[in-house]
N, C-alpha and C positions, 0 to 999 in steps of 0.2 A: 750778349752783344748789346742790347738796349736796356734801358731802365725806365721805370715809371717816372714821370716828370713832376717835380714840385710845381706849384701853381706859377711861380715867377719865371720858370723856364719852359712852361707849356707853350707850344707854338700855336698862336692864334691863326686859324685857317680862313677867317672871315674875308680878309683881303688877299691873303696869299693864294687861295684856291683860284680865283679869277686871274690873278697875275700870272700864275703858272700856265693856266689853260690858254691865255692869250698868246703866250710865247711858245708853247709846246702843244699844238693842236692834237697830237696823238695821245695825250693824256685824257682818255675818254671814260675811265672808270671813277670810282670813289677814291678821293685823295685823303690820305691820313699821314701822320708824322709820328716817328718814334725817336726819342733822344738816345744817342749812343752813350753807353756807360763809360765812365772814366773821362780823362781829359780835364785839365784845370783852367783852360783859358777861354777859347771861343766855343760856345755850345754848338754841337753838331748833331744833325738829325737825318735819319733815313726818311725819304719821301716815298711813300708806298701808293701804288694804284691797285685797287682791289686786292690789297694785302701783299703785293709783290714789290720789293724795293726797285725803284726805277732811277732815282737820283739821290744825291746827298746835298743838304743845305747846311752851310756854315755861316754863323752870324756873330756879331759882336755881342758880349754879354750886356745885361741891363745895368743901370747905375752909372755913377760917376767914374770915368776911366782916366788913367794917366795919359798924357799927350803921347802920341805915336804908338800906343799899345793897342793890341787887338786889331791890327790893320788888315781886315779881310780884303780890302781893295788891293793891297800889295800881294796878298796870296793869289788873288785872281790874276793879277798882271804877270807874276812870275810863272805860274802854271800855264797860262796861255802862251807865254814865250817859249816854254820848254816842250809844249805839246807835240811838236814835230821833230824833236831831237831824239837821241837814243837814251835819254833820261825818262823813265816811265813815270807818268803822272796820271791822275784822274782828270780827264779833259774837262776844263771849265766850260760851262754852258751859258751862264748869264750872271751879270752883276746888278745888284739893286742898292742904290745909295739913298733911297727914299725911306726914312724911318717910319713912315705911316703904314708901311705894308706889314712888318712884323715887329716894329718897335726900334730896330737898329738896322744898320747896313748889313747886307748878307750877299752871298753868291751861291749858285747851285752848280754842281759838277756831276759828271757821270758817276754811277755807282760801280766801284771796282769789286767784283765778287771773287773772293779768295780767302787765304788764311792770314790771320794776324796773330803775332806771337808776343804776349805780354811778358813772359818769363824769359830772360836772356839765356837761361840754361837749356831751353827747349826740352823740357822733361819727357815729352812723349815721343822722342825720336831716338834713333840709333846714332852712334858716333859718326858714321860716314854721312848721314843725313845732316847732322849738325854742322859738320865741316863744310858741306856744300851750301848750306844756308848762309853761313858766315862769308864764304867766298862770294856769293851773290851780292851780299850787302856791300862789301868793300869794293866790288867791281862797279856797282852803280855810283857809289860815292866818288870814285876816281873819274867816272864818266861825267858826272856833274861838274867836277873841277876842271875838266877839259873843255867845257863849253865856253866859247868866246862870247862875252856879254854883248859886245858891239854887234856881232853877227845875228844875234837873236832879238835885238831891240831893247836890251837892258843896260845900255851905256849909262843911263841916268837912274839906275835902280839903287845907287848908293854912291858915296864919294870914293874915288879911287885912292889907294894908298893910305898909310898911317892908320890902318884898321884897328890895331890893338889900342892905340892911344884914344881914338874916338870912342871905341866901345867901353873902355874903362871909364871914361868920362860920363858916357851915357848911363851905364849901369850903376855908377856911383850915385848919380842924381836920382835914378829910379829907386835905388835902395834907401837913400836918405828920405825920399818922399813916402816910403812905406815902412820905415823903421819903427818898431814897437818896443824894442829893448836894445841894450848895448850888446853887440856881439864882438868881442875883442879881436877875434881872428879876422873879421871883416874889416875892422879899422886898420889892422896890420896890412892886409892885402891892398886896401885902398891907398896906403902909403907906398907899399913895395912895388906894385905893378907899374906905376908911372916911372919910378926910379930905375927900373930894370928893363924897360921896353927895349927889345932887340932891334927895333927900327925896320921890321920886315915890310916890304912894299908891294909884293905881288897881290893882285886884285882879281878875284874870280867870283862867280856866283856861289854863294855858300847857303846851305839850308838852315843852319843854326840850331837844329834840334834833331839831327839824324840819328835814329836808333831803331831797334827792331820793332817796337810797338807803333812807330809811325810809318810802317811799311806794310803793304798788302802783297802777299806772295801768291803765286799760281796755286790753284787747288791741289795739284799733283806733282809739280816740278819745283826744284829749288831755284825759283826765278822771281825776282821782284817785278810786279806788274803795276805798282803805283806807289810813289812816295807821297805821303800825306803831310799835313800840318806845316805849311810854309810861312807861318806867321812871323818867324824870326829871320827869314831869309833876307839877304842883302848882297852887296858886293863887299867881299872881304878876303882875308887871307885863308887859303885852304887849310893851313896848319891848325887854325882855330876850329874849323869845322871837324877836322880829323880828331882833335883832342876832345871836343864835345862828345863825339861818338865813342871814343876809346875810354871815356870816363867809366864805362861799365866795368872795365877790368880793375878799377881802383876802389869800387864800392861793393858792399856785400849784398847778398841776396835777401836776407831777412828784412832789412830796412829800406833798401833802394832797388831791389830787383837787379842787382849787379852780379859780378862774377868773382870778386876778390877772395871769397871763401870757398870756391869750387875747385875740384880736381879737374883742371882743363884737359890734360891728356886723356884721362878716363872718359870724359864727355865727348872728346873728339873736337873740342873747340880750340882754335889756335891761341897760343900765348900772345901777350901784347907785342913782344918783339917780332914774332912770326907774322902777326896781323899787319904790323907796320911795314914789314918787308914785302908783303903781298900788295899793299897799297902802292909802295914805291914802284914795284914791278908793273902794276896796272897803269899807274900814272906816268911812268917813264921818268920819274924824278930821281935825284941823287939821294944819298944818305941824309937822314934828319939829324941836325946838330943837337946833341943831348941838352945843351943849355936852352936852345930854342924850344925843344919839346917840353922841358920842365916849365918854362914860362907859359907855354900854350895850355898845359894841363892846369897850372895854378889859375890862369885866367878863366878856364872853363869851369873850375870849381867856384870861383868868385861869382861868375855870372849866374851859375845854377843856384847858388845860395841867394843871390839877389832876386831871381825869379821866384824861388820858393817863398821868400819873404813877402813878395808882392801877392802871391796866392793866399798867404796867411792873412795879410791885411784885408784882402777882398772878402775872405771868410768872415772876419770880424765885422765887416760892413754889410755882409749878407748877400754879396753878389758874385761869389765864386761859383764855378760851373760844376763842382763836385763836392759832396759832403766830406770827402777825404782831405779837402783843402786845409781844414783846421789842423791837420797833423804836420803841416809843412813848416810851422814856426820853429819847432825843435830841430827838424831836419836841416833847416837853413844854417843853424849854428854848427851842426855836425859836418856838413859839407864845407863850410868855411874853414873849420879847423883842419880838415884834410887838405884843403887848398894851401893853407899856410904851412903845413908840414912838407908838402911837395915843394913849395917855394924855397924852403930852407934846406932842401935836399935830403929830407929825412924819410922819404918814401920812394927811394930809387931802386928797390929790389926788382921791379918790373922792367927796368931800363937796360 
């Protein structure tokens, strides 16, 4: 669950300890911190009191950061807005934008105690259990997309409409800023995506990285009790969020912890088509246009490759949050290549 911290990611409690005690007087024991294993972006720590996890701290990483990246302030805002909806989140408790406390901005939230699944195949479960877990995942995603941003105070959380065009522009800039080598498929997608934008205007709250390992499940039931890691959340088109989630069906287990090389019926995991149908049922939406779905998937691959490239660049500069970050350079090229194949209609077997 947690890992030993390298010195540069060790959480200095000198100022954090009194900051926490001032705001949470019930923290009466010895306070310690353990960094959670995994994660490539914002370092995340369990805050323990006398050895028992009481809350979680999530902070920006050290070093020079890209503009708008690692926005823990936005994570705090969106989770606070969703805390009283039927979208389960770890309730945020306090935000600190003073870099003198732990070196960068951070926030603390409730500790959600439950199960976290890193392997999309859910290897330790029976088929019926896997099916129930996947049904819980898609149900919560549909609930998120049903939230009215205005009603929960998120009208200004992003620009309404024109989501794909704005995101393609943003991630193109981010990719160029972190580019370390020429990836031909990325260059092709950078040209193809603006030229084929379907002009979809719907605007809802989107998570941006909705997947099994960013969810905490009830210890005993197939129930999502907390959606984590809202760094990429904004107002956007729900199809983009859905495509990001369903990427798992297009990537393999060996390299990406995906499902494309798995026997889904034997595992009890729905096919991509069945999963999309369940989303439509839960969301009360109509059929998804195949051309729109192809575009959304290609965009999701493009953005994922851009994220991986950014992680790789941070690894080269020494401020990535996980030692595994250095592996992401090659994977960025692989994901981009898959995105280009999808864009060209060469990977439609799932549709």
